[in-house]
Every structure is written in C-alpha cells, then in structure tokens.
N, C-alpha and C positions, 0 to 999 in steps of 0.2 A: 514843714517850714518853708517850702518854696512859695505857698500862698499867703504868707504873713505879709501884712501891709505896715509900712513904717508909720508910726504914730505922728512923727514931726516931719514937716517939709525940710529940705536941705537948708534953706536960708535960716529957718528957725533953730535947726540942730546947730549950726554954727554959732548962732547967737547964745543959745543955752550953754554950749561948751565954753564959751568966752566967760559967761557970768558965773558958772558953778566949778569949783575946783575938782580935779579928777580924784577918784577914790584912792588912787595910789598915794595922794598927798593929803588925805583927810586928816592923818594924825597931825600934821603941821599946823592946822588951824582949830581942831577941836577933838575932845575925847569922846564925844557922842557918836554913837553908831549911826548909820543911816536909818531914817525914820520909816522907810518904806513907801512913802508918799511922794516927796519932792523928786526932781530930776536928779539923775546920777549918770556919769559916764566914766570910762577908763581910757587911760593913755594907749594902752596896748590895743591895737586894732584887732587882735584876735579874740578879745574878750568882748562879748555882746550881751547887753542886758535885755532879757526877754520882755521887760515891761515897755521897751521901745517899739515892740511889734504887736501890741495888743489893739484891738479896734477902738477908734476914738470915742464911740458911744458907750464903751464899758469903762467906768471909772476904776482906777487903780485902788486896790484895797490895801489898807495898812498891814504891815507884817504882823503875823500872830493872831489876826482877828479872821473869823470865819463869818461869811454872809449869813445873815438871819439869827445870829446869836446876839443876845443883849449883854452889854458890859456889866460885870459885877457891880453891885451896889455898896 
C-alpha cells in the first residue's frame, strides 16, 4: 500500500469532493447504487476508496465486468 500513487492531485480532489455528494448521503439524492465508474468519496476519513490509488494510465473498470469478456447479446 505504501507504493500506491494518488490518482488525483490535491487541488482536483478538493474540487471533485465539492461536486459529488459523499456516499454516506447518496440515499438523499438517488436510489441508484454507485456505478463503479464515476468519482466517489466518503465523509469519514478512515474510509479510503482503492480506486483513488490506481495508476492514471489504467482506466477504472465498471463493477461486475471482467476485462476481456464480451457483454451478453
């Protein structure tokens, strides 16, 4: 874990947190679950989303999809 690099610079992180509601409040705005692609964050500083520490050249994959698999027709 010590070698992980943050995906977002500090300035961009602050902006994204201001634009997106925290996961703890998701139920107040929508009944849809997180789609696995868009930015998400938590109010509790002890909760860290691992997708914030993946390399920038590796795109985030949607939840439930495995790389190299074709979607069902």
